[in-house]
C-alpha positions as CSV (number, residue, x, y, z in Angstrom):
1,M,121.3,-85.0,-148.7
2,T,123.9,-82.6,-149.6
3,T,126.1,-80.1,-147.4
4,T,126.5,-76.9,-149.0
5,T,127.3,-73.0,-148.5
6,P,123.8,-70.8,-148.5
7,T,122.6,-69.1,-150.9
8,T,123.1,-65.5,-151.2
9,Q,119.7,-64.8,-152.6
10,R,118.2,-65.8,-149.0
11,L,116.5,-62.7,-147.4
12,Y,118.5,-62.9,-144.5
13,S,115.5,-61.9,-141.7
14,L,114.2,-65.4,-143.5
15,D,117.4,-67.4,-141.4
16,A,117.2,-65.2,-138.7
17,L,113.0,-65.3,-137.9
18,R,113.8,-69.8,-138.6
19,G,116.6,-69.4,-136.1
20,F,114.8,-67.4,-134.1
21,D,111.9,-70.2,-134.0
22,M,114.4,-73.3,-134.0
23,F,116.2,-71.2,-130.9
24,W,112.8,-72.4,-128.3
25,I,112.5,-76.0,-129.4
26,M,116.5,-76.3,-129.3
27,G,116.6,-75.0,-125.9
28,A,115.7,-71.6,-124.8
29,E,112.0,-73.0,-123.7
30,A,114.0,-75.6,-121.0
31,I,115.7,-72.4,-119.4
32,F,112.0,-70.7,-118.8
33,H,110.3,-74.1,-117.6
34,S,113.6,-74.6,-115.5
35,M,113.1,-70.8,-114.4
36,A,109.6,-71.2,-113.5
37,E,110.6,-74.0,-111.4
38,A,113.1,-72.4,-109.2
39,S,111.3,-69.0,-109.2
40,P,107.6,-70.0,-109.0
41,T,106.5,-66.4,-109.2
42,P,103.2,-65.5,-111.9
43,F,106.0,-63.7,-114.2
44,W,108.2,-66.8,-114.6
45,Q,104.7,-69.4,-114.3
46,A,103.0,-66.7,-117.3
47,I,106.0,-67.6,-119.7
48,A,106.2,-71.3,-118.6
49,G,102.8,-71.2,-119.8
50,Q,103.0,-69.9,-123.1
51,L,106.0,-72.2,-123.7
52,T,103.2,-75.4,-122.8
53,H,100.7,-76.7,-125.3
54,P,97.4,-76.7,-124.4
55,D,96.0,-80.4,-124.5
56,W,93.2,-80.0,-126.7
57,H,91.4,-76.3,-127.5
58,G,93.2,-73.4,-127.1
59,Y,96.3,-71.7,-128.4
60,T,99.5,-70.5,-126.7
61,L,102.9,-69.2,-128.6
62,Y,104.4,-72.2,-128.2
63,D,101.8,-73.8,-130.6
64,N,103.4,-71.5,-133.4
65,I,106.9,-73.1,-133.6
66,F,105.9,-75.6,-135.9
67,P,103.4,-73.6,-138.2
68,L,106.3,-70.8,-138.3
69,F,108.7,-73.0,-139.6
70,L,106.2,-74.4,-142.4
71,F,105.5,-70.5,-143.3
72,L,108.7,-69.6,-143.8
73,A,109.1,-73.2,-146.2
74,G,106.7,-71.3,-148.2
75,V,108.7,-67.7,-148.1
76,A,111.7,-69.6,-149.3
77,T,110.0,-70.9,-152.2
78,P,109.9,-68.0,-155.0
79,Y,113.7,-67.9,-153.8
80,S,114.5,-71.5,-154.5
81,V,112.2,-73.0,-156.8
82,G,110.9,-69.8,-158.0
83,R,114.2,-68.5,-159.0
84,D,115.2,-71.9,-161.1
85,L,112.1,-71.5,-162.5
86,E,112.7,-67.9,-164.0
87,K,116.0,-69.4,-164.9
88,G,114.3,-71.9,-167.2
89,T,114.4,-74.9,-165.2
90,P,111.5,-77.3,-166.8
91,R,108.3,-77.7,-164.5
92,Q,109.0,-81.4,-164.8
93,Q,112.4,-81.4,-163.1
94,L,111.3,-79.0,-160.5
95,L,108.3,-80.9,-159.6
96,L,110.5,-84.3,-159.2
97,R,113.3,-81.9,-156.8
98,V,110.2,-81.4,-154.7
99,I,108.7,-84.1,-154.2
100,R,112.6,-85.6,-153.6
101,R,112.6,-83.3,-151.3
102,G,109.2,-83.8,-149.6
103,L,109.6,-87.5,-149.2
104,L,113.1,-87.1,-148.1
105,L,111.7,-85.2,-145.2
106,V,109.2,-87.7,-144.4
107,L,112.0,-90.7,-144.4
108,L,113.9,-88.0,-141.9
109,G,110.7,-87.4,-139.6
110,V,110.5,-91.6,-139.1
111,I,114.0,-91.6,-138.2
112,Y,113.3,-89.2,-135.7
113,N,110.4,-91.1,-134.1
114,N,111.9,-94.2,-134.3
115,G,115.6,-94.0,-134.9
116,L,117.6,-96.4,-137.1
117,V,116.5,-99.9,-134.8
118,L,114.0,-102.0,-137.1
119,K,110.8,-102.5,-135.6
120,P,107.5,-104.2,-136.3
121,L,105.7,-102.1,-138.8
122,A,103.0,-102.0,-135.8
123,E,105.3,-100.4,-133.6
124,I,106.5,-97.8,-136.1
125,R,104.9,-94.3,-136.0
126,F,105.3,-92.4,-138.9
127,P,103.7,-89.3,-138.6
128,S,106.5,-86.8,-137.6
129,V,106.8,-82.7,-137.9
130,L,109.5,-83.0,-140.4
131,G,106.7,-85.3,-142.8
132,R,104.2,-82.8,-142.0
133,I,106.8,-80.4,-143.1
134,G,107.5,-82.1,-145.9
135,L,104.4,-83.3,-147.5
136,A,102.4,-79.9,-146.4
137,Y,105.7,-78.4,-148.4
138,M,105.4,-80.5,-151.4
139,F,102.0,-80.3,-152.3
140,A,101.9,-75.8,-152.1
141,N,104.8,-76.2,-154.1
142,I,103.3,-78.1,-156.6
143,I,100.3,-75.8,-156.6
144,Y,102.9,-72.8,-157.0
145,L,104.9,-74.4,-160.0
146,Y,100.9,-74.9,-161.8
147,T,99.1,-72.1,-160.9
148,K,99.7,-68.6,-161.0
149,Q,98.6,-65.8,-157.6
150,M,95.0,-65.6,-157.8
151,G,94.8,-69.8,-157.9
152,Q,97.2,-70.2,-155.1
153,I,95.1,-68.0,-153.0
154,I,92.0,-69.8,-154.3
155,W,93.7,-73.0,-153.3
156,F,94.5,-71.8,-150.0
157,V,90.6,-71.0,-149.8
158,A,89.5,-73.9,-150.9
159,L,91.8,-75.4,-148.5
160,L,90.5,-74.2,-145.1
161,I,86.9,-74.3,-146.1
162,G,86.9,-78.3,-147.4
163,Y,88.7,-79.2,-144.1
164,W,86.1,-77.1,-141.8
165,L,83.1,-78.8,-143.7
166,L,84.8,-82.3,-144.0
167,L,85.2,-81.8,-139.7
168,A,81.6,-80.1,-139.2
169,L,79.6,-82.5,-141.5
170,N,81.4,-85.7,-140.4
171,A,82.5,-87.7,-137.2
172,A,83.6,-90.7,-136.0
173,P,81.1,-93.8,-135.8
174,G,79.0,-93.2,-132.7
175,F,79.5,-89.5,-132.3
176,P,77.7,-86.5,-133.5
177,M,78.1,-84.7,-136.7
178,G,80.6,-82.3,-136.2
179,D,81.9,-83.4,-133.0
180,M,85.5,-82.1,-132.1
181,T,86.8,-84.2,-129.2
182,M,90.0,-86.4,-129.8
183,E,87.6,-89.2,-129.8
184,G,85.3,-88.2,-131.7
185,N,86.6,-86.0,-134.8
186,F,86.2,-86.8,-138.5
187,A,90.2,-85.9,-138.8
188,S,91.3,-88.8,-136.3
189,Y,89.0,-91.2,-137.0
190,L,90.3,-91.2,-140.6
191,D,93.9,-91.6,-139.6
192,R,92.6,-94.4,-137.4
193,L,92.4,-96.0,-140.5
194,I,94.6,-95.3,-143.1
195,V,97.7,-94.9,-141.0
196,P,100.1,-97.4,-140.8
197,G,102.0,-98.2,-137.4
198,H,100.7,-96.7,-134.3
199,L,99.6,-92.8,-133.8
200,Y,101.3,-90.5,-131.0
201,K,98.2,-90.9,-128.8
202,D,96.8,-94.4,-130.0
203,I,93.5,-92.8,-130.9
204,H,94.9,-89.3,-132.3
205,D,98.6,-87.9,-133.7
206,P,98.6,-84.4,-133.8
207,E,100.7,-84.8,-137.3
208,G,98.5,-87.1,-138.6
209,L,97.7,-87.4,-142.5
210,V,94.4,-85.9,-142.8
211,S,95.2,-82.7,-141.3
212,C,97.8,-82.0,-143.4
213,I,95.4,-80.7,-145.5
214,P,95.0,-77.6,-143.8
215,A,98.8,-77.7,-143.5
216,I,99.4,-76.7,-147.1
217,G,97.2,-73.8,-146.5
218,T,99.9,-72.4,-143.7
219,A,103.0,-73.0,-146.5
220,L,100.9,-71.4,-149.4
221,L,100.1,-68.1,-147.1
222,G,104.3,-67.9,-146.5
223,I,104.6,-68.8,-150.5
224,Y,102.2,-65.4,-151.0
225,C,104.7,-63.5,-148.4
226,G,107.6,-64.6,-150.2
227,N,106.3,-63.5,-153.8
228,L,105.7,-59.8,-151.8
229,L,109.4,-59.9,-150.8
230,K,110.5,-60.9,-153.8
231,H,108.6,-59.4,-156.6
232,G,106.8,-57.0,-155.0
233,T,107.5,-53.2,-156.7
234,M,106.6,-51.2,-153.4
235,S,109.6,-49.9,-150.9
236,G,110.3,-52.5,-148.2
237,S,108.8,-50.2,-145.5
238,R,105.5,-51.0,-147.4
239,K,105.8,-54.5,-147.8
240,A,106.4,-54.6,-143.4
241,L,103.1,-52.7,-143.5
242,Q,101.0,-54.8,-145.6
243,M,102.5,-58.1,-144.2
244,L,101.5,-56.4,-140.4
245,I,98.6,-55.8,-141.5
246,M,97.8,-59.1,-143.3
247,G,98.8,-60.9,-139.8
248,V,96.3,-58.2,-138.1
249,V,93.2,-59.6,-140.6
250,S,94.4,-63.2,-140.3
251,L,93.9,-62.7,-136.4
252,I,90.9,-61.4,-136.0
253,L,89.1,-63.7,-138.9
254,A,90.8,-66.7,-136.7
255,Q,89.0,-65.4,-133.6
256,A,85.6,-65.1,-135.6
257,W,86.2,-68.5,-136.3
258,N,87.1,-69.9,-133.6
259,L,83.5,-69.2,-132.2
260,V,82.2,-72.1,-134.9
261,F,85.8,-74.2,-135.7
262,P,87.8,-74.0,-132.5
263,I,91.5,-73.2,-132.4
264,N,93.4,-76.0,-132.3
265,K,96.7,-77.3,-133.3
266,N,96.2,-81.0,-132.7
267,L,93.8,-81.1,-135.6
268,W,95.6,-78.2,-137.2
269,T,92.3,-76.5,-138.1
270,S,91.5,-73.7,-140.5
271,S,91.0,-71.5,-137.4
272,F,94.7,-72.3,-136.2
273,V,95.9,-71.9,-139.6
274,L,95.1,-68.1,-139.4
275,Q,95.8,-67.9,-136.0
276,A,99.1,-69.2,-136.5
277,G,99.5,-67.4,-139.9
278,G,99.0,-64.0,-138.5
279,V,101.6,-64.2,-135.7
280,S,103.8,-65.8,-138.1
281,L,103.0,-62.9,-140.9
282,L,103.4,-60.2,-137.6
283,L,107.2,-61.5,-136.7
284,L,108.3,-61.8,-140.4
285,S,107.2,-58.2,-141.1
286,L,109.4,-56.9,-137.7
287,F,112.0,-59.4,-139.0
288,Y,112.1,-57.9,-141.9
289,Y,111.5,-54.4,-141.5
290,V,114.7,-54.3,-139.0
291,I,116.6,-56.4,-140.5
292,D,116.2,-55.9,-144.3
293,V,114.9,-52.6,-144.4
294,L,116.2,-50.8,-141.4
295,G,119.4,-52.9,-141.9
296,Y,119.8,-53.8,-138.4
297,R,121.3,-57.5,-138.6
298,R,124.9,-57.6,-136.4
299,W,122.4,-58.3,-133.2
300,A,120.3,-61.4,-135.6
301,F,123.2,-63.0,-136.1
302,F,123.4,-65.5,-133.2
303,F,119.9,-66.7,-134.7
304,V,121.0,-66.4,-138.5
305,I,123.4,-69.2,-137.2
306,I,120.7,-71.9,-135.8
307,G,118.2,-71.0,-139.0
308,M,120.8,-72.0,-141.6
309,N,121.5,-75.4,-140.1
310,S,117.8,-75.9,-138.7
311,I,117.2,-79.4,-140.1
312,L,120.4,-80.4,-138.6
313,I,120.3,-79.2,-135.2
314,Y,116.4,-80.6,-134.7
315,M,117.9,-83.9,-135.9
316,S,120.9,-83.9,-133.8
317,D,118.5,-84.4,-131.2
318,G,117.6,-87.9,-132.0
319,F,121.4,-88.9,-132.1
320,I,123.2,-86.5,-129.7
321,D,123.3,-86.8,-125.9
322,W,123.5,-82.8,-125.6
323,T,122.8,-82.7,-122.0
324,F,125.4,-84.8,-121.5
325,T,127.9,-82.9,-123.1
326,A,127.0,-80.1,-121.4
327,Q,127.7,-81.7,-118.1
328,A,131.2,-83.1,-119.0
329,L,132.3,-79.4,-120.2
330,F,130.5,-77.1,-117.8
331,T,130.9,-79.7,-114.6
332,W,133.0,-77.1,-112.8
333,L,130.4,-74.4,-113.4
334,L,127.3,-76.4,-112.4
335,Q,129.0,-77.2,-108.9
336,L,129.0,-73.5,-108.2
337,F,125.0,-73.7,-108.0
338,S,123.1,-75.6,-106.2
339,E,119.1,-76.6,-106.6
340,P,117.1,-75.8,-108.2
341,Y,118.8,-73.0,-109.7
342,A,121.5,-75.5,-111.0
343,A,119.0,-76.8,-113.4
344,V,118.6,-73.4,-115.4
345,V,122.6,-73.1,-115.4
346,L,122.4,-76.9,-116.8
347,A,119.7,-75.8,-119.7
348,T,121.4,-72.4,-120.3
349,M,124.7,-74.3,-121.1
350,V,123.0,-77.1,-123.3
351,L,121.7,-74.3,-125.5
352,L,125.1,-72.9,-125.6
353,V,126.8,-76.2,-126.7
354,K,124.1,-76.6,-129.6
355,W,124.7,-73.0,-130.9
356,G,128.5,-73.6,-130.7
357,F,128.4,-76.6,-132.4
358,L,126.4,-74.6,-135.4
359,Y,128.9,-72.3,-135.4
360,F,131.5,-74.5,-135.5
361,M,129.8,-75.9,-138.6
362,Y,129.0,-72.1,-140.1
363,L,133.0,-71.2,-139.7
364,K,133.7,-74.8,-141.7
365,K,130.9,-73.4,-144.2
366,V,128.9,-77.0,-143.6
367,F,125.1,-76.6,-144.2
368,L,122.9,-79.3,-144.5
369,R,120.4,-79.3,-147.2
370,V,117.5,-81.9,-148.2
Protein backbone atom coordinates (compact mmCIF):
# COMPACT_ATOMS: atom_id res chain seq x y z
CA MET A 1 0.00 0.00 0.00
CA THR A 2 1.37 3.41 -0.96
CA THR A 3 0.47 7.07 -0.78
CA THR A 4 0.65 8.72 -4.17
CA THR A 5 -0.59 11.70 -6.05
CA PRO A 6 -3.60 11.02 -8.27
CA THR A 7 -3.08 10.24 -11.92
CA THR A 8 -4.11 12.97 -14.31
CA GLN A 9 -5.33 10.52 -16.96
CA ARG A 10 -8.39 9.40 -15.01
CA LEU A 11 -11.79 10.77 -15.90
CA TYR A 12 -12.89 13.54 -13.57
CA SER A 13 -16.40 12.10 -13.70
CA LEU A 14 -15.06 8.74 -12.55
CA ASP A 15 -13.76 10.11 -9.26
CA ALA A 16 -16.89 12.25 -8.89
CA LEU A 17 -19.23 9.30 -9.31
CA ARG A 18 -17.13 7.14 -7.01
CA GLY A 19 -17.32 9.93 -4.44
CA PHE A 20 -21.07 10.21 -4.92
CA ASP A 21 -21.30 6.48 -4.29
CA MET A 22 -19.19 6.63 -1.11
CA PHE A 23 -21.06 9.75 0.05
CA TRP A 24 -24.05 7.58 0.97
CA ILE A 25 -22.24 4.99 3.04
CA MET A 26 -19.90 7.45 4.75
CA GLY A 27 -22.86 9.16 6.40
CA ALA A 28 -25.49 10.56 4.05
CA GLU A 29 -27.87 7.64 4.54
CA ALA A 30 -27.73 8.20 8.32
CA ILE A 31 -28.93 11.77 7.78
CA PHE A 32 -31.99 10.63 5.88
CA HIS A 33 -32.77 7.83 8.32
CA SER A 34 -32.56 10.31 11.19
CA MET A 35 -34.80 12.70 9.29
CA ALA A 36 -37.34 9.95 8.69
CA GLU A 37 -37.44 9.27 12.43
CA ALA A 38 -37.69 12.95 13.29
CA SER A 39 -40.37 13.64 10.68
CA PRO A 40 -42.10 10.35 9.76
CA THR A 41 -43.92 11.74 6.72
CA PRO A 42 -44.46 9.59 3.59
CA PHE A 43 -41.76 11.61 1.77
CA TRP A 44 -38.98 10.97 4.29
CA GLN A 45 -40.15 7.39 4.91
CA ALA A 46 -39.97 6.67 1.18
CA ILE A 47 -36.40 7.99 0.98
CA ALA A 48 -35.38 6.02 4.07
CA GLY A 49 -36.94 2.92 2.55
CA GLN A 50 -34.76 3.30 -0.54
CA LEU A 51 -31.74 3.54 1.76
CA THR A 52 -32.44 0.16 3.38
CA HIS A 53 -31.58 -3.26 1.95
CA PRO A 54 -34.45 -5.70 1.34
CA ASP A 55 -34.43 -8.74 3.61
CA TRP A 56 -33.99 -11.12 0.65
CA HIS A 57 -35.48 -10.73 -2.84
CA GLY A 58 -36.11 -7.26 -4.21
CA TYR A 59 -34.17 -4.11 -4.96
CA THR A 60 -33.70 -0.63 -3.52
CA LEU A 61 -31.35 2.13 -4.61
CA TYR A 62 -29.20 1.36 -1.55
CA ASP A 63 -28.47 -2.02 -3.14
CA ASN A 64 -26.65 -0.21 -5.95
CA ILE A 65 -23.90 1.32 -3.80
CA PHE A 66 -21.74 -1.79 -3.64
CA PRO A 67 -22.04 -2.91 -7.31
CA LEU A 68 -21.55 0.68 -8.51
CA PHE A 69 -18.18 0.80 -6.76
CA LEU A 70 -17.16 -2.49 -8.41
CA PHE A 71 -18.49 -1.29 -11.77
CA LEU A 72 -16.36 1.86 -11.50
CA ALA A 73 -13.29 -0.22 -10.65
CA GLY A 74 -13.90 -1.88 -14.01
CA VAL A 75 -14.30 1.47 -15.78
CA ALA A 76 -10.89 2.50 -14.43
CA THR A 77 -9.16 -0.62 -15.80
CA PRO A 78 -8.47 0.68 -19.36
CA TYR A 79 -7.09 3.88 -17.80
CA SER A 80 -4.73 2.01 -15.47
CA VAL A 81 -3.91 -1.54 -16.51
CA GLY A 82 -4.79 -0.77 -20.14
CA ARG A 83 -2.56 2.30 -20.19
CA ASP A 84 0.42 0.31 -18.95
CA LEU A 85 -0.32 -2.45 -21.44
CA GLU A 86 -0.25 0.11 -24.25
CA LYS A 87 3.10 1.37 -22.98
CA GLY A 88 4.56 -2.10 -23.43
CA THR A 89 4.53 -3.36 -19.86
CA PRO A 90 4.65 -7.19 -20.02
CA ARG A 91 1.33 -8.93 -19.37
CA GLN A 92 2.94 -11.17 -16.77
CA GLN A 93 4.05 -8.14 -14.78
CA LEU A 94 0.57 -6.64 -14.95
CA LEU A 95 -0.93 -9.99 -14.01
CA LEU A 96 1.14 -10.09 -10.83
CA ARG A 97 0.14 -6.51 -10.02
CA VAL A 98 -3.56 -7.31 -10.50
CA ILE A 99 -3.32 -10.43 -8.32
CA ARG A 100 -1.42 -8.53 -5.63
CA ARG A 101 -4.03 -5.78 -5.56
CA GLY A 102 -6.90 -8.23 -5.47
CA LEU A 103 -5.45 -10.22 -2.59
CA LEU A 104 -4.52 -7.05 -0.70
CA LEU A 105 -8.16 -5.94 -0.89
CA VAL A 106 -9.18 -9.35 0.46
CA LEU A 107 -6.77 -8.86 3.38
CA LEU A 108 -8.08 -5.35 4.05
CA GLY A 109 -11.58 -6.76 4.05
CA VAL A 110 -10.65 -9.34 6.68
CA ILE A 111 -9.10 -6.57 8.79
CA TYR A 112 -12.20 -4.42 8.36
CA ASN A 113 -14.44 -7.28 9.52
CA ASN A 114 -12.35 -8.47 12.42
CA GLY A 115 -10.02 -5.64 13.40
CA LEU A 116 -6.40 -6.32 14.29
CA VAL A 117 -7.26 -8.70 17.12
CA LEU A 118 -6.15 -12.32 16.76
CA LYS A 119 -9.14 -14.66 16.88
CA PRO A 120 -9.74 -18.40 16.54
CA LEU A 121 -10.32 -19.41 12.91
CA ALA A 122 -13.94 -20.29 13.61
CA GLU A 123 -14.66 -16.72 14.76
CA ILE A 124 -13.13 -14.95 11.76
CA ARG A 125 -15.38 -13.70 9.00
CA PHE A 126 -13.40 -13.89 5.76
CA PRO A 127 -16.00 -12.69 3.19
CA SER A 128 -16.24 -8.90 2.96
CA VAL A 129 -17.17 -6.00 0.72
CA LEU A 130 -13.51 -5.28 -0.05
CA GLY A 131 -12.86 -8.98 -0.54
CA ARG A 132 -15.68 -9.20 -3.10
CA ILE A 133 -14.31 -6.16 -4.91
CA GLY A 134 -10.78 -7.58 -4.79
CA LEU A 135 -11.67 -11.00 -6.19
CA ALA A 136 -14.10 -9.77 -8.83
CA TYR A 137 -11.69 -7.01 -9.88
CA MET A 138 -8.81 -9.48 -10.05
CA PHE A 139 -10.56 -12.05 -12.24
CA ALA A 140 -12.16 -9.41 -14.48
CA ASN A 141 -8.75 -7.83 -15.05
CA ILE A 142 -7.18 -11.19 -15.84
CA ILE A 143 -9.89 -11.68 -18.46
CA TYR A 144 -9.16 -8.16 -19.73
CA LEU A 145 -5.44 -8.87 -20.00
CA TYR A 146 -5.81 -12.05 -22.04
CA THR A 147 -8.90 -11.49 -24.20
CA LYS A 148 -10.12 -8.92 -26.67
CA GLN A 149 -13.44 -7.14 -26.25
CA MET A 150 -15.52 -9.86 -27.87
CA GLY A 151 -13.95 -12.39 -25.54
CA GLN A 152 -14.85 -10.19 -22.58
CA ILE A 153 -18.47 -10.00 -23.77
CA ILE A 154 -18.58 -13.79 -24.09
CA TRP A 155 -17.21 -14.14 -20.56
CA PHE A 156 -19.83 -11.69 -19.28
CA VAL A 157 -22.71 -13.63 -20.82
CA ALA A 158 -21.27 -17.01 -19.82
CA LEU A 159 -20.78 -15.97 -16.18
CA LEU A 160 -24.35 -14.71 -15.83
CA ILE A 161 -25.98 -17.66 -17.57
CA GLY A 162 -23.67 -20.17 -15.88
CA TYR A 163 -24.50 -18.78 -12.42
CA TRP A 164 -28.22 -18.89 -13.22
CA LEU A 165 -27.98 -22.54 -14.26
CA LEU A 166 -25.88 -23.37 -11.20
CA LEU A 167 -28.61 -22.14 -8.88
CA ALA A 168 -31.55 -23.24 -11.03
CA LEU A 169 -30.42 -26.85 -11.40
CA ASN A 170 -29.19 -27.42 -7.84
CA ALA A 171 -30.16 -26.81 -4.22
CA ALA A 172 -29.04 -27.56 -0.69
CA PRO A 173 -29.78 -31.14 0.43
CA GLY A 174 -33.42 -31.55 1.40
CA PHE A 175 -34.64 -28.64 -0.73
CA PRO A 176 -36.27 -28.72 -4.19
CA MET A 177 -34.13 -28.04 -7.26
CA GLY A 178 -33.76 -24.32 -7.87
CA ASP A 179 -34.74 -23.34 -4.34
CA MET A 180 -33.99 -19.65 -3.78
CA THR A 181 -34.50 -19.35 -0.04
CA MET A 182 -31.62 -18.38 2.23
CA GLU A 183 -31.44 -21.91 3.63
CA GLY A 184 -32.00 -23.81 0.41
CA ASN A 185 -30.14 -22.00 -2.37
CA PHE A 186 -27.08 -23.76 -3.74
CA ALA A 187 -24.67 -20.81 -3.50
CA SER A 188 -25.14 -20.42 0.25
CA TYR A 189 -24.89 -24.18 0.68
CA LEU A 190 -21.54 -24.27 -1.12
CA ASP A 191 -20.30 -21.34 0.98
CA ARG A 192 -21.20 -23.28 4.13
CA LEU A 193 -19.06 -26.14 2.85
CA ILE A 194 -15.98 -24.32 1.57
CA VAL A 195 -15.65 -20.92 3.29
CA PRO A 196 -13.57 -21.06 6.49
CA GLY A 197 -14.51 -19.16 9.64
CA HIS A 198 -18.10 -18.05 10.07
CA LEU A 199 -20.62 -16.54 7.66
CA TYR A 200 -22.34 -13.22 8.32
CA LYS A 201 -25.76 -14.83 8.86
CA ASP A 202 -24.40 -18.25 9.87
CA ILE A 203 -26.16 -20.03 6.98
CA HIS A 204 -25.46 -17.33 4.40
CA ASP A 205 -23.04 -14.52 3.66
CA PRO A 206 -23.98 -11.69 1.26
CA GLU A 207 -20.31 -11.45 0.26
CA GLY A 208 -19.85 -15.20 -0.03
CA LEU A 209 -17.34 -16.87 -2.33
CA VAL A 210 -19.72 -18.49 -4.83
CA SER A 211 -21.63 -15.28 -5.54
CA CYS A 212 -18.33 -13.71 -6.60
CA ILE A 213 -18.90 -15.48 -9.93
CA PRO A 214 -21.56 -13.06 -11.24
CA ALA A 215 -19.80 -10.13 -9.54
CA ILE A 216 -17.00 -10.61 -12.07
CA GLY A 217 -19.63 -9.73 -14.66
CA THR A 218 -20.30 -6.43 -12.89
CA ALA A 219 -16.61 -5.52 -13.21
CA LEU A 220 -16.54 -6.66 -16.86
CA LEU A 221 -19.48 -4.38 -17.65
CA GLY A 222 -17.46 -1.52 -16.19
CA ILE A 223 -14.45 -2.50 -18.29
CA TYR A 224 -16.62 -2.39 -21.42
CA CYS A 225 -17.65 1.17 -20.55
CA GLY A 226 -14.06 2.12 -19.79
CA ASN A 227 -13.01 0.89 -23.23
CA LEU A 228 -15.86 2.82 -24.81
CA LEU A 229 -14.87 6.05 -23.07
CA LYS A 230 -11.13 5.69 -23.64
CA HIS A 231 -10.99 4.21 -27.13
CA GLY A 232 -14.36 5.00 -28.71
CA THR A 233 -14.09 7.22 -31.79
CA MET A 234 -17.54 8.78 -31.43
CA SER A 235 -18.14 12.11 -29.75
CA GLY A 236 -18.54 12.41 -26.00
CA SER A 237 -22.25 13.07 -26.40
CA ARG A 238 -22.68 9.88 -28.43
CA LYS A 239 -20.76 7.89 -25.84
CA ALA A 240 -23.03 9.20 -23.11
CA LEU A 241 -26.07 8.35 -25.22
CA GLN A 242 -24.80 4.83 -25.89
CA MET A 243 -24.32 4.21 -22.15
CA LEU A 244 -27.80 5.62 -21.52
CA ILE A 245 -29.32 3.21 -24.05
CA MET A 246 -27.31 0.31 -22.64
CA GLY A 247 -28.57 1.20 -19.17
CA VAL A 248 -32.21 1.19 -20.24
CA VAL A 249 -31.81 -2.13 -22.09
CA SER A 250 -30.05 -3.64 -19.08
CA LEU A 251 -32.92 -2.61 -16.80
CA ILE A 252 -35.50 -4.12 -19.15
CA LEU A 253 -33.56 -7.40 -19.34
CA ALA A 254 -33.22 -7.42 -15.55
CA GLN A 255 -36.97 -7.15 -15.08
CA ALA A 256 -37.58 -9.91 -17.60
CA TRP A 257 -35.03 -12.23 -15.97
CA ASN A 258 -36.46 -11.36 -12.57
CA LEU A 259 -39.54 -13.40 -13.49
CA VAL A 260 -37.52 -16.64 -13.31
CA PHE A 261 -34.36 -15.60 -11.44
CA PRO A 262 -35.24 -13.00 -8.78
CA ILE A 263 -33.27 -9.81 -8.35
CA ASN A 264 -31.38 -10.46 -5.14
CA LYS A 265 -28.32 -8.58 -3.89
CA ASN A 266 -27.66 -11.20 -1.18
CA LEU A 267 -27.01 -13.78 -3.90
CA TRP A 268 -25.81 -11.26 -6.51
CA THR A 269 -28.13 -12.98 -8.98
CA SER A 270 -27.63 -12.47 -12.70
CA SER A 271 -30.80 -10.36 -12.83
CA PHE A 272 -29.32 -8.23 -10.05
CA VAL A 273 -26.14 -7.76 -12.11
CA LEU A 274 -28.26 -6.36 -14.95
CA GLN A 275 -30.42 -4.25 -12.62
CA ALA A 276 -27.48 -2.71 -10.76
CA GLY A 277 -25.52 -2.48 -14.01
CA GLY A 278 -28.36 -0.60 -15.66
CA VAL A 279 -28.53 1.97 -12.87
CA SER A 280 -24.72 2.26 -12.88
CA LEU A 281 -24.74 2.89 -16.62
CA LEU A 282 -27.36 5.62 -16.28
CA LEU A 283 -25.39 7.31 -13.51
CA LEU A 284 -22.09 7.12 -15.41
CA SER A 285 -23.79 8.45 -18.54
CA LEU A 286 -25.16 11.43 -16.59
CA PHE A 287 -21.94 12.23 -14.71
CA TYR A 288 -19.78 11.81 -17.83
CA TYR A 289 -22.03 14.00 -19.96
CA VAL A 290 -22.38 16.81 -17.41
CA ILE A 291 -18.78 16.80 -16.17
CA ASP A 292 -16.56 15.65 -19.02
CA VAL A 293 -18.64 16.58 -22.07
CA LEU A 294 -20.32 19.82 -20.99
CA GLY A 295 -17.46 20.73 -18.67
CA TYR A 296 -19.48 21.52 -15.53
CA ARG A 297 -16.95 20.36 -12.95
CA ARG A 298 -17.06 22.79 -10.06
CA TRP A 299 -20.22 21.34 -8.48
CA ALA A 300 -18.64 17.86 -8.39
CA PHE A 301 -15.57 18.89 -6.35
CA PHE A 302 -17.29 17.85 -3.11
CA PHE A 303 -17.67 14.30 -4.42
CA VAL A 304 -14.23 14.17 -6.08
CA ILE A 305 -12.59 14.75 -2.70
CA ILE A 306 -14.35 11.62 -1.43
CA GLY A 307 -13.73 9.55 -4.56
CA MET A 308 -10.00 10.15 -4.57
CA ASN A 309 -9.62 8.53 -1.14
CA SER A 310 -12.56 6.13 -1.10
CA ILE A 311 -10.72 3.15 0.38
CA LEU A 312 -9.20 5.30 3.12
CA ILE A 313 -12.55 6.66 4.31
CA TYR A 314 -14.14 3.22 4.10
CA MET A 315 -11.43 1.61 6.23
CA SER A 316 -11.38 4.51 8.70
CA ASP A 317 -14.71 3.47 10.23
CA GLY A 318 -12.98 0.47 11.76
CA PHE A 319 -10.37 2.58 13.54
CA ILE A 320 -11.76 6.07 14.12
CA ASP A 321 -14.82 6.93 16.22
CA TRP A 322 -16.19 9.62 13.94
CA THR A 323 -19.33 10.14 16.02
CA PHE A 324 -17.25 10.88 19.12
CA THR A 325 -15.11 13.28 17.10
CA ALA A 326 -18.14 15.13 15.74
CA GLN A 327 -19.69 15.36 19.20
CA ALA A 328 -16.46 16.77 20.64
CA LEU A 329 -16.14 19.40 17.92
CA PHE A 330 -19.77 20.44 17.72
CA THR A 331 -21.11 20.09 21.26
CA TRP A 332 -22.04 23.78 21.17
CA LEU A 333 -24.09 23.27 18.02
CA LEU A 334 -25.82 20.11 19.21
CA GLN A 335 -26.95 21.93 22.35
CA LEU A 336 -29.00 24.27 20.17
CA PHE A 337 -31.22 21.41 19.02
CA SER A 338 -33.50 19.07 20.91
CA GLU A 339 -34.39 15.53 19.97
CA PRO A 340 -35.30 14.19 17.53
CA TYR A 341 -33.62 16.81 15.30
CA ALA A 342 -30.38 16.72 17.27
CA ALA A 343 -29.77 13.28 15.74
CA VAL A 344 -30.14 14.78 12.26
CA VAL A 345 -27.61 17.49 13.09
CA LEU A 346 -25.18 14.97 14.57
CA ALA A 347 -25.38 12.74 11.50
CA THR A 348 -24.71 15.79 9.31
CA MET A 349 -21.72 16.82 11.42
CA VAL A 350 -20.25 13.31 11.24
CA LEU A 351 -20.41 13.48 7.45
CA LEU A 352 -18.81 16.92 7.36
CA VAL A 353 -16.01 15.90 9.74
CA LYS A 354 -15.20 12.96 7.49
CA TRP A 355 -15.22 15.21 4.44
CA GLY A 356 -13.00 17.73 6.21
CA PHE A 357 -10.50 14.97 6.94
CA LEU A 358 -10.51 13.93 3.27
CA TYR A 359 -10.10 17.54 2.18
CA PHE A 360 -7.07 17.88 4.45
CA MET A 361 -5.60 14.75 2.84
CA TYR A 362 -6.32 16.26 -0.57
CA LEU A 363 -4.50 19.46 0.32
CA LYS A 364 -1.52 17.40 1.50
CA LYS A 365 -1.71 15.40 -1.74
CA VAL A 366 -1.93 12.11 0.13
CA PHE A 367 -4.07 9.47 -1.57
CA LEU A 368 -4.36 5.88 -0.42
CA ARG A 369 -3.85 3.46 -3.29
CA VAL A 370 -3.89 -0.33 -3.14
